[in-house]
C-alpha positions as CSV (number, residue, x, y, z in Angstrom):
1,M,119.5,98.9,159.8
2,R,119.1,99.8,156.1
3,I,120.5,103.3,156.7
4,E,123.5,101.7,158.4
5,K,124.1,99.4,155.5
6,T,123.8,102.2,153.1
7,A,126.3,104.3,155.1
8,R,128.8,101.4,155.2
9,G,128.5,100.9,151.5
10,A,129.0,104.6,150.8
11,L,131.9,104.9,153.2
12,A,133.6,101.8,151.7
13,G,133.3,103.4,148.2
14,L,134.8,106.7,149.4
15,V,137.7,105.0,151.2
16,A,138.4,102.7,148.3
17,V,138.4,105.4,145.6
18,G,140.4,107.7,147.9
19,S,143.0,104.9,148.4
20,A,143.1,104.4,144.7
21,L,143.8,108.0,144.0
22,A,146.5,108.1,146.8
23,A,148.1,105.0,145.3
24,G,148.1,106.6,141.8
25,E,149.7,109.7,143.2
26,I,152.4,107.7,145.0
27,V,153.3,105.7,141.8
28,S,153.3,108.9,139.7
29,V,156.1,110.2,141.8
30,A,158.3,107.5,140.3
31,V,156.9,107.7,136.8
32,S,155.9,111.3,136.1
33,S,153.6,113.8,137.7
34,Y,151.8,114.1,134.4
35,A,150.8,110.4,134.8
36,S,148.8,111.1,138.0
37,P,145.3,109.7,137.4
38,Y,143.6,112.7,139.0
39,F,145.6,115.3,137.1
40,A,145.8,113.4,133.9
41,V,142.0,113.2,133.7
42,G,141.8,116.9,134.6
43,S,144.2,117.8,131.9
44,Y,142.3,115.8,129.4
45,L,139.1,117.7,130.3
46,V,140.9,121.0,129.9
47,D,142.4,120.0,126.5
48,N,139.1,118.8,125.1
49,A,136.5,121.1,126.6
50,P,134.4,123.0,124.0
51,A,135.5,126.6,123.5
52,P,132.3,128.0,125.1
53,V,133.0,126.0,128.2
54,R,136.6,127.2,128.5
55,E,135.5,130.8,128.0
56,F,132.8,130.4,130.6
57,A,135.3,129.0,133.1
58,I,137.7,131.8,132.5
59,R,135.0,134.5,132.6
60,Q,133.4,133.1,135.8
61,F,136.5,132.0,137.7
62,G,139.3,134.0,136.2
63,T,142.7,132.8,137.5
64,N,140.9,130.4,139.8
65,D,139.6,128.3,136.9
66,K,141.9,125.4,137.8
67,I,140.8,125.3,141.4
68,A,137.2,125.3,140.2
69,L,137.9,122.4,137.9
70,L,139.8,120.3,140.4
71,T,137.1,121.0,143.1
72,G,134.3,120.0,140.7
73,M,136.3,116.8,139.8
74,A,136.7,116.0,143.5
75,V,132.9,116.3,144.0
76,G,132.2,114.2,141.0
77,I,134.6,111.5,142.0
78,A,133.2,111.4,145.5
79,V,129.7,110.9,144.0
80,L,130.9,108.1,141.8
81,A,132.8,106.5,144.7
82,V,129.6,106.5,146.8
83,V,127.7,104.9,143.9
84,A,130.5,102.3,143.5
85,G,130.3,101.3,147.1
86,L,126.5,101.1,147.2
87,V,126.2,99.0,144.0
88,E,129.2,96.7,145.0
89,R,127.4,96.0,148.3
90,R,124.2,95.0,146.6
91,T,125.4,93.5,143.3
92,R,129.0,92.5,143.2
93,P,131.1,93.1,141.1
94,I,129.3,96.2,139.6
95,G,131.1,98.6,141.9
96,S,134.5,97.0,141.1
97,V,133.7,97.4,137.4
98,L,133.1,101.1,137.9
99,I,136.5,101.5,139.5
100,V,138.1,99.6,136.6
101,L,136.3,101.9,134.1
102,F,137.6,104.9,136.1
103,G,141.1,103.4,136.0
104,A,140.8,102.8,132.2
105,F,139.8,106.5,131.7
106,G,142.9,107.4,133.8
107,V,145.1,105.3,131.5
108,F,143.5,106.8,128.4
109,A,143.9,110.4,129.7
110,A,147.5,109.8,130.8
111,M,148.5,108.3,127.5
112,A,146.9,111.3,125.7
113,R,149.5,113.6,127.2
114,P,152.0,114.9,124.6
115,T,154.9,113.6,126.6
116,A,153.5,110.2,127.4
117,D,155.1,106.8,127.1
118,A,154.0,103.3,128.1
119,S,154.9,104.0,131.8
120,Y,152.2,106.6,132.1
121,S,149.6,103.9,132.2
122,I,151.1,102.4,135.4
123,P,149.7,104.8,138.1
124,S,146.1,104.4,136.9
125,I,146.4,100.6,136.7
126,V,147.8,100.5,140.2
127,A,145.1,102.8,141.4
128,A,142.4,100.6,140.0
129,V,143.9,97.5,141.6
130,V,144.2,99.2,145.0
131,G,140.7,100.6,144.8
132,I,139.2,97.1,144.1
133,I,141.2,95.5,146.8
134,V,140.2,98.0,149.4
135,L,136.5,98.0,148.3
136,R,136.4,94.2,148.4
137,A,138.2,94.1,151.8
138,L,135.9,96.6,153.4
139,L,132.7,95.1,152.0
140,G,133.9,91.6,152.6
141,F,134.4,92.4,156.2
142,F,131.0,93.9,156.3
143,G,129.5,90.7,154.7
144,R,131.0,88.6,157.4
145,T,129.6,90.8,160.1
146,N,126.1,90.3,158.7
147,A,126.2,86.7,160.0
148,A,127.6,87.6,163.4
149,A,125.7,87.2,166.6
150,P,123.6,90.2,167.6
151,E,125.8,90.8,170.6
152,Q,128.8,91.3,168.2
153,N,127.1,93.9,166.0
154,G,128.2,96.9,168.0
155,L,131.8,95.7,168.0
156,S,131.6,94.9,164.2
157,R,130.3,98.4,163.4
158,R,133.1,100.0,165.4
159,L,135.7,97.7,163.7
160,F,134.3,98.5,160.2
161,F,134.3,102.3,160.7
162,S,137.7,102.3,162.5
163,S,139.2,100.1,159.7
164,A,137.8,102.4,157.0
165,V,139.1,105.5,158.7
166,T,142.5,103.9,159.3
167,V,142.9,102.9,155.6
168,A,141.9,106.4,154.5
169,V,144.3,108.2,156.9
170,V,147.2,105.9,156.0
171,A,146.6,106.2,152.3
172,G,146.5,110.0,152.5
173,A,149.5,110.2,154.7
174,V,151.6,107.9,152.5
175,A,150.6,109.9,149.4
176,F,151.4,113.2,151.1
177,A,154.8,111.8,152.3
178,G,155.6,110.5,148.8
179,K,155.0,113.9,147.3
180,K,157.0,115.7,149.9
181,I,160.0,113.3,149.4
182,A,159.8,113.9,145.7
183,E,159.7,117.7,146.3
184,A,162.7,117.6,148.6
185,G,165.2,118.1,145.8
186,D,163.0,119.7,143.3
187,A,162.8,123.1,141.5
188,I,161.1,124.7,144.6
189,A,164.2,124.1,146.7
190,E,166.5,125.0,143.8
191,R,164.8,128.2,143.0
192,R,165.3,129.5,146.6
193,K,169.1,129.3,146.1
194,L,169.4,130.2,142.4
195,K,171.8,133.0,141.6
196,L,170.4,135.3,138.9
197,P,172.6,136.5,136.0
198,T,173.7,140.1,136.1
199,P,172.3,141.9,133.1
200,V,174.7,143.7,130.8
201,S,172.1,146.3,130.2
202,K,169.7,147.4,133.0
203,A,166.2,148.6,132.3
204,A,165.8,152.3,132.5
205,P,164.6,153.4,136.0
206,I,160.9,153.7,136.3
207,P,160.1,157.4,136.8
208,A,158.0,158.5,139.7
209,G,155.5,160.0,137.2
210,A,154.8,156.6,135.6
211,D,152.9,155.3,138.7
212,L,149.5,156.8,139.3
213,K,149.4,157.2,143.1
214,V,145.7,157.2,143.5
215,P,144.0,154.8,146.0
216,G,142.4,151.9,144.1
217,A,144.5,152.4,141.0
218,T,146.6,149.6,139.5
219,P,150.3,149.8,140.4
220,F,152.6,150.4,137.4
221,V,154.6,147.2,138.3
222,T,152.6,144.1,139.1
223,S,154.0,142.0,141.9
224,N,154.7,138.3,141.2
225,S,152.0,137.2,143.6
226,D,149.4,139.4,141.8
227,F,150.5,138.7,138.3
228,Y,147.7,136.9,136.4
229,R,148.2,133.2,135.5
230,I,146.3,131.6,132.6
231,D,147.6,128.4,131.2
232,T,146.5,124.8,130.7
233,A,148.8,123.2,133.4
234,L,146.8,121.7,136.2
235,Q,150.1,120.7,137.7
236,V,152.9,123.3,137.6
237,P,155.9,121.7,135.9
238,N,158.7,120.9,138.2
239,L,161.8,121.5,136.0
240,K,165.2,122.0,137.4
241,T,167.9,124.0,135.7
242,A,170.1,120.9,135.3
243,D,167.4,119.1,133.4
244,W,166.4,122.1,131.2
245,Q,167.4,122.1,127.6
246,L,166.1,124.1,124.6
247,R,166.3,122.2,121.3
248,I,166.3,124.4,118.3
249,H,165.6,122.7,115.0
250,G,163.6,122.8,111.8
251,M,164.1,125.3,109.0
252,V,167.6,126.4,110.3
253,E,171.1,126.2,109.0
254,N,172.5,124.9,112.2
255,E,170.5,122.9,114.8
256,M,171.4,123.7,118.4
257,T,170.6,122.6,121.9
258,L,171.0,125.2,124.6
259,T,171.5,124.2,128.3
260,W,171.2,126.3,131.4
261,E,174.9,126.7,131.5
262,D,174.9,127.9,127.8
263,L,172.3,130.6,128.8
264,M,174.4,131.7,131.7
265,G,177.3,132.2,129.4
266,M,175.3,134.6,127.2
267,Q,174.6,138.3,127.8
268,A,171.4,138.9,129.8
269,E,169.3,142.0,129.5
270,E,166.7,143.6,131.8
271,K,163.4,144.8,130.3
272,V,160.1,146.1,131.6
273,I,157.2,144.6,129.6
274,T,153.5,144.3,129.9
275,L,151.9,141.0,129.1
276,T,148.2,140.4,128.2
277,C,146.0,137.3,127.9
278,V,143.8,137.0,124.8
279,S,141.1,135.7,127.1
280,N,140.8,139.1,128.8
281,Q,137.3,140.4,128.6
282,V,136.7,144.2,128.1
283,G,137.7,145.8,131.4
284,G,139.3,142.5,132.6
285,I,142.3,142.0,134.8
286,L,144.3,139.5,132.7
287,A,147.2,141.9,132.1
288,G,150.3,142.6,134.1
289,N,153.5,144.6,134.0
290,A,156.8,143.3,135.3
291,T,160.6,143.7,135.1
292,W,162.2,140.7,133.3
293,I,165.8,139.5,132.9
294,G,166.4,137.4,129.9
295,Y,168.2,136.7,126.7
296,P,167.3,138.3,123.3
297,I,165.5,135.7,121.1
298,K,166.8,137.5,118.0
299,S,170.4,136.8,118.9
300,I,169.6,133.1,119.4
301,L,167.8,132.8,116.1
302,E,170.7,134.5,114.4
303,R,173.1,131.8,115.8
304,V,171.1,129.0,114.2
305,G,170.5,130.8,110.9
306,V,166.7,130.9,110.2
307,K,166.0,130.0,106.6
308,S,164.4,132.8,104.5
309,D,161.1,131.1,103.9
310,A,160.4,130.3,107.6
311,D,157.8,132.5,109.3
312,M,156.9,130.8,112.5
313,L,158.6,129.8,115.8
314,F,156.7,126.8,117.1
315,S,157.5,126.6,120.8
316,T,156.8,123.6,123.0
317,S,156.5,123.5,126.8
318,V,157.8,120.6,128.9
319,D,154.2,119.6,129.4
320,G,153.5,119.5,125.7
321,W,151.6,122.8,125.3
322,T,152.6,124.7,122.1
323,S,152.5,128.3,120.8
324,G,153.3,129.7,117.4
325,S,155.0,133.1,117.1
326,P,155.6,135.2,114.0
327,I,159.4,135.2,113.4
328,S,159.0,138.8,112.1
329,A,157.9,139.9,115.6
330,L,160.9,138.2,117.2
331,T,163.5,139.7,114.9
332,D,162.2,143.3,114.3
333,G,164.1,144.8,117.2
334,R,161.5,144.6,119.9
335,D,162.6,143.2,123.3
336,A,161.6,139.6,122.8
337,I,163.5,137.5,125.4
338,L,164.0,134.1,126.9
339,A,163.3,135.2,130.5
340,V,164.7,133.7,133.6
341,A,163.8,136.3,136.2
342,M,160.7,138.3,137.1
343,N,160.8,141.4,139.3
344,G,164.2,140.7,140.7
345,Q,163.6,137.0,141.5
346,P,164.0,133.7,139.6
347,L,160.8,133.1,137.7
348,P,158.1,131.7,140.0
349,L,157.3,128.1,139.1
350,E,153.8,129.0,138.0
351,H,155.2,131.7,135.7
352,G,157.6,129.4,133.8
353,Y,160.6,128.5,135.9
354,P,163.3,128.1,134.9
355,V,162.8,129.6,131.4
356,R,159.9,131.2,129.5
357,Q,159.3,133.5,126.5
358,V,158.3,137.1,126.9
359,V,157.4,139.0,123.7
360,P,155.9,142.5,123.7
361,G,153.0,143.2,121.4
362,L,151.7,139.6,121.1
363,Y,149.1,137.9,123.2
364,G,150.5,135.2,125.5
365,F,148.7,132.4,123.7
366,V,151.0,132.8,120.6
367,S,154.2,133.9,122.3
368,A,154.5,133.5,126.1
369,C,155.5,129.8,126.2
370,K,156.3,128.9,129.8
371,W,158.7,126.0,130.7
372,V,159.8,126.2,127.1
373,V,162.0,123.3,126.0
374,D,161.7,123.1,122.2
375,W,161.8,125.5,119.3
376,E,160.9,124.4,115.8
377,I,161.5,126.9,113.1
378,T,158.7,126.3,110.6
379,R,155.8,128.0,108.7
380,F,152.2,128.9,109.7
381,D,150.9,126.8,106.8
382,K,152.7,123.7,108.1
383,A,152.0,123.8,111.9
384,E,149.2,124.6,114.2
385,A,149.7,125.5,117.9
386,Y,147.5,124.4,120.8
387,W,145.0,127.2,120.8
388,T,145.0,127.7,117.0
389,K,143.7,124.1,116.7
390,R,140.9,125.1,119.0
391,G,139.6,128.0,117.0
392,W,141.8,130.9,118.1
393,G,143.8,133.1,115.7
394,A,147.3,132.2,114.5
395,Q,149.4,135.4,115.1
396,G,147.8,137.2,118.0
397,P,148.8,140.9,117.8
398,I,147.6,142.8,120.9
399,K,144.7,145.2,120.4
400,T,144.5,148.6,121.9
401,A,142.6,148.4,125.2
402,S,141.7,150.6,128.2
403,R,139.8,150.0,131.4
404,I,138.4,151.8,134.4
405,D,140.0,150.7,137.7
406,R,138.3,153.1,140.1
407,P,135.7,153.7,141.5
408,E,134.4,150.2,141.9
409,P,131.4,149.3,139.7
410,F,128.0,150.3,141.2
411,S,129.8,152.1,144.0
412,N,128.3,155.2,145.7
413,S,130.2,158.4,145.9
414,P,129.2,161.9,147.2
415,A,128.6,164.7,144.8
416,G,131.6,166.8,143.9
417,E,135.0,165.8,142.7
418,V,135.3,162.1,141.9
419,I,138.6,160.8,140.6
420,L,138.3,158.2,137.8
421,A,141.4,156.2,137.2
422,G,142.4,153.3,135.0
423,T,145.0,151.6,132.7
424,A,145.5,151.5,128.9
425,W,147.8,149.4,126.8
426,A,148.8,148.8,123.2
427,Q,152.1,147.0,123.5
428,H,154.8,147.9,121.0
429,R,152.8,150.8,119.7
430,G,152.2,152.7,122.9
431,I,149.3,154.9,124.2
432,S,149.0,158.5,123.1
433,K,145.6,159.4,124.5
434,V,142.9,158.2,126.8
435,E,139.4,159.8,126.8
436,V,136.5,159.7,129.2
437,R,132.8,160.2,128.6
438,I,130.1,160.7,131.2
439,D,126.7,159.3,130.1
440,N,126.1,160.7,126.6
441,G,128.3,163.8,127.0
442,P,131.3,164.7,125.0
443,W,134.6,162.8,125.2
444,E,137.1,164.6,127.4
445,P,140.9,163.9,127.5
446,A,142.2,162.1,130.6
447,D,145.5,162.9,132.3
448,L,148.2,160.3,131.4
449,T,151.1,159.3,133.6
450,E,154.6,159.6,132.3
451,E,155.3,157.1,129.6
452,Y,157.9,154.4,130.3
453,S,158.0,152.7,126.9
454,N,155.8,151.5,124.1
455,D,155.9,148.0,125.5
456,T,154.3,148.9,128.9
457,W,150.9,150.0,129.9
458,R,150.0,153.5,130.8
459,Q,147.8,154.8,133.6
460,W,145.3,157.6,133.4
461,S,143.1,159.7,135.6
462,Y,140.2,162.1,135.2
463,R,138.8,164.6,137.7
464,W,135.0,164.6,137.4
465,Q,132.7,167.1,139.0
466,A,130.0,164.6,139.7
467,T,126.3,165.5,140.1
468,P,123.7,163.4,142.0
469,G,122.1,160.5,140.2
470,Q,123.2,157.3,138.4
471,H,125.8,157.7,135.7
472,T,127.6,155.5,133.2
473,V,131.2,156.4,132.6
474,Y,133.2,155.2,129.6
475,C,136.8,155.2,128.5
476,R,138.7,154.7,125.2
477,A,142.3,154.8,124.2
478,T,144.2,155.8,121.1
479,D,147.6,154.2,120.3
480,K,150.6,156.1,118.9
481,T,149.8,155.1,115.4
482,G,146.6,157.1,115.7
483,Q,144.4,154.0,115.8
484,L,141.3,154.6,118.1
485,Q,140.1,151.8,120.2
486,T,137.0,150.4,118.6
487,E,133.5,150.7,120.2
488,E,132.4,147.4,118.7
489,R,132.0,144.7,121.3
490,T,133.5,141.4,120.3
491,P,134.3,138.3,122.4
492,P,137.9,137.2,123.1
493,I,137.9,134.4,120.6
494,P,139.5,134.3,118.0
495,G,141.8,137.3,118.4
496,G,141.0,139.3,121.6
497,A,138.0,141.2,122.9
498,T,137.2,144.7,121.7
499,G,134.9,147.5,123.0
500,W,134.8,150.4,125.3
501,H,134.8,149.7,129.0
502,N,132.2,151.3,131.2
503,R,131.0,151.4,134.8
504,V,127.8,152.5,136.4
505,L,128.2,154.7,139.4
506,T,125.8,156.2,141.8
507,I,126.4,159.8,143.1
508,A,124.6,160.7,146.3
């Protein structure tokens, strides 16, 4: 009997909290997706996690870091829900108080969003009210059944569990339907029909010799589905072109607001550019190369008239995330663009639809603002962007890097010729040389693929006559300024990881 009572209390808590979250999701459809209690709390945790925790998450989970966080949150909430149900059954109203506290945290987290207004509190308040009502209703029903005649107990049990399941299913179905209704006319549907601008200047064709056609090697162009995604958005912003605007203000002669129609009236250009995340570990995969269509940032800045003492473009995303880019890097002739297309398609939502920044030579955390809606022309001594406030560098120039892509680490290969292959990058400087070392032997030059431009990565290969045993292979690159990639191992924070990549291989 005690086990049955415990199970009822636990189930009541789970259903109540699940219903609360569903109610919060439904109301957030009318308010803002950023006001969702679940995602607001998750975003607050992302924004306020200590730097070592964030680095651990990216290192361990890579581009799945958000899935890991949301899964962990779901498990934690389920545990708290069970506790709320159990203590409410034994000592009312302690369980209800726990739900109120969770709702209060949801309000706090939602109001902490950069775009928040008073309405952001509503979903969490409604969630708390619904959670308490469902919890009280289920456990009130359970309390009445305690006094029932023994012959009614079986029926009471069935009624309780069927009621709990019904509430859970209905709550989930309504929340799902609400989200689908909201998505019916959203950016997902719009993107499928969006007509891309025709660039006035096409990117140079990619020569066949730029792509290393070796099994296991990284393709020269990264597909949209394989392109890395590192950002702070637990919910991908849902921004339609009709709602997009870019306000340009600050230290300028003429403030301006650009609309989507304004962009479409400008001259678009097509560029091939490699992007890299500052969180990339030595040998990591947080880099990708794509063909972009966009509008030169330099031309836009010339229209507003940047004042001579300004040195920073402070960019803000629709979700409030910020980056700070050196104006010198946006106006020195490099292909810095406001991108609207990626590999021949409108930007995927998760990669910044409808408009994002792409700047060769700078890590993404200072330049690649997705869903960009605001530019403030300012100075580095007057403004701090999102990651700079959290201990990262201010200007983020990309460091020369190289990695081994094949063979796989700790793989076994037969003695004889083994093809080593990898990728190297030093955007806006270019790669002039890659070298390979086997164990403690001499450095030998690798074969480089044909260069496309200084703003794209370059692939390399090396034919190794491997002998039996365990070997460690290393690679290093030299950029076109003559700067050799440093051997010193440093972590990504504050300005990007350094060190020579190596792999241990076994030769049979």
